[in-house]
N, C-alpha and C positions, 0 to 999 in steps of 0.2 A: 589647513587654513592658509599656510604660506603658499602652497601651490595654487590654490584658488585665487589668492590675491595677485600672484604673478601673472596668471593667465588673464585676469581681468584687466591688467595694465599692459599686456603684451602689445607689441607693435602690430598694427593692422594696415594692409596696403590701402592707399587712397584711391587707387584706380583698379579696375578688374584685372586679375592676374590669370588670364586664360589664354591658351594658344601657345605657339612656339616662342620660347624665351628670347631667341635672337630677333624675332620679328617684333616682340614687345619693346626691345631696346631701340630698334630702328624707328618704330612708331613714336616713341617718346622723344627721340632726338628730332624727328621731323616736327613734332608739336612744339618743342622748345624753340626751334629755329624760326617758327612763325612769329615770334615776338620781336624779331629784328628785321628792319627794313633793308632790303637788298639795294645797293647802289645802282642807280639807273644809268650812270654814265661815268666816264673816266675821272672827271673832276670830283664827283661825289665819292668815288672809290679812293682817290688820292687823299681827300679830306678825312675819310674814315681811317685810312692807314696812318695819317699824321697823328690822329687822336690816340690810336693804339700804341704807336711808337713813343708817344710823349710820356708813357709810364714805364721807365726803365726797370722798375722792380718787378714788372709783370709781363712785358711783351715777349712773345716767342715768334720767331720768323723762320720759316723753312723755305729755302730756295734750292730747287733741285735736290741734291743729297746733302746740302749744307744746312746745319742747324745753327741759328744765330740768336744769342740772348745777351743781355747786359750782365756784367760781373756781379751786380747786386742781386740778380736772381740766382746766379750760380752759387753764390755764397750763402743763400738761404737754404736750409736743409731740405725743406719740402720742395723748393724750386729745383734743387739739384736732383732729387729723386725723380721729379717729373721729367726733367730734361733727359735723364738716363732712360726713362721709359720711352720717350719720343724717339730717342736715338735708336733704341732697339727695334722700333717699328719701321724706321727708315732702312735699317740694315736688313730687315726681314723681307720687305717687299717694295721698298721705295715709298715715295710720298709726293702728293701734289703740292705745289706752292701754296703756302698758307701763312696767315698772320693773325694772331689772336692774343688776348690777355689771359693769363693764368692766375686765378684767385686761389691761394692756398689756405685761406682761413676756413675753419670748419663750419662757419655759418654760411659760407658761400658769398660773403661780401665783407668789405673792410669795416663798414659802419652802416647803421640804419639810415643815416643821413645821406651817405653816398648812394645807397640803393634808390632813394627817392629822387635826389637831385639829378640823377642820370636818366630818369624817365621810366624806370621799371614800374610796372603795375604792382600795387601792394594791397591786395584784398585780405589783409591780415593786420593785426594790431601792432603798431610801432610806437615807441615812447620816447625815442631820442632823435627827433628830427627838428631841424631849425625851421621856423615859419617860412623863410624865403624859399627853402627847398621844396616845399609843397607847391608853390607857384611855378617853380622850374620844372616840376614833374609833368606839368600839363603840356609842355612844348618840347622837352628834351627827348632825344632818341637814344634808347639803351645801346650801350656798347656790347658787342659779342664777347662774352667771357666764358672760359672753361672753368668749371667749379668742381670741387670734390664732394660737395654736399649742399643741401638746401634746407636751411634751418626751418623755414616755413612751408616746406613741402613743394609739391609740383607747381603751385601757383607762382612761386618765386622764379624770377628770370635767371638764366644761366644754362649752360650746356654741360651736363654731367659727364665727367671722364673718370677713369679708375683712380681711386685714392693712391696718392704717391707712395704709400707704405706697402703697396702690393709689389714693389720692385719693378724691374724691367721684365720683358718677355722671357729672356733666357733664365734669369734667377727664379722667376715665378714658376716656370716649367720644372726647374730643379727642385724647388721647395714642394710643389704639389706631388712630384714623384716620390720624394722622401715620405710625405704624409701618407700617401696611398700605400707605400711599402710597409710602414708601421701599422696601418689599419688592417692590412691583410694578416699580420701576425697576431692580432688581438681580436678575439671573438667578442661579441657584444656582452656576453655573460661575464667576461673578465675585465671589462672597462669600468672606469670610475663614473658613476651615474650622477655625480654632483654638478651643480652649476659652476662654471669655471670662468675666471677673468684674471688677467694681469695687466697692469698699466700704471699710470702715475696719477697722483692726487695733488692738486695745486690749490693754493689760496688765492682768492680774488679780492680786490679792494672793496667791491660792493656786492651785495647779495644778488642784485639784478644781473651781474656778470659772472655768476658762479659756474655757468657752462657745464652743468652736469656733475661737477665735483662733489656736490652734496649727496647726490644719488650714489656716487662711488663710495663715499664715506659710509653711507647707510649699508651698502652691500658688504663692506669690510666688517662692520659691526654685526651684521647678520651672520656672517661666516664665523665670527668669534663666538656668537651665542649658539649657533646651530651648525657646527662643523660637519655634521653628517649630511647636511643638505646642500651646502655651498662651499666652494674653495676659492675665495676671493682675496687677493693680496696685491699690494702696490709695490712697484719696483723703484 
C-alpha cells in the first residue's frame, strides 16, 4: 500500500522527456529565454544593466576573466556557492561578458508579488499579490534572472541553473568520482533498498509558508513506524 501511494504521488515531468538529454537542456533554456525582450539598442541595454545592477544582493557581472559581485551576495551562503561555481566555469574554459541577477530562493522568486509586478506571466494560482502589482504586470518587462528552481513549473519565468549545493566543477567531479568508486564496490544485492533522505526540518510562521517541511515531518514519522521501508532523518 505504501509503495502504491508513493508511486501515485511521484513526480512526473511536465514536458516530454525524449531524445538527447543535453539537447533537452538547450531547448528548455532557449524556450525560457523567449520570455525576455532583447534590448534593441545601446540605450535599452544600458537601462537594463542599470536595473540589474540596482540589486546588490543578486547581481553577478563577468567581464573577461573577472567575476564581480557585491559583498552582500558573497556573504550569502547560497550566493557564495553560486559564485564559486561560476568561478570554476571561468577557470575551465573562459566566459563571455555577462550580467544577470541570481535568485537563490528555492521558489525561484523573492515573493509572489515581486513575480507579478516585474511582469512575469503567471498562469498559476497566487494568493499574496498586491492589487497594484496586477496592473503593473500588464506593462512591466521581466528581468532576466538565473534561478535554482521553479515552484510553479516550467510556466514560471527564470533561467534554470545548477543548484548551488552541487558545488563547483572541480568539487563535483571529485564527489562523483568518490560515489562511483563506492558504487563499484557494492553490488545491488548488498545495497540498502530503503527510501533515504537527510536534511533539515524547519518551523514556519504560517501553514501557507511551510515549504515542504510538513512532508519532511511525515517522512520522518513514516520512517519511525516502518523502518524497514524508509530511512529518513533530519540533521
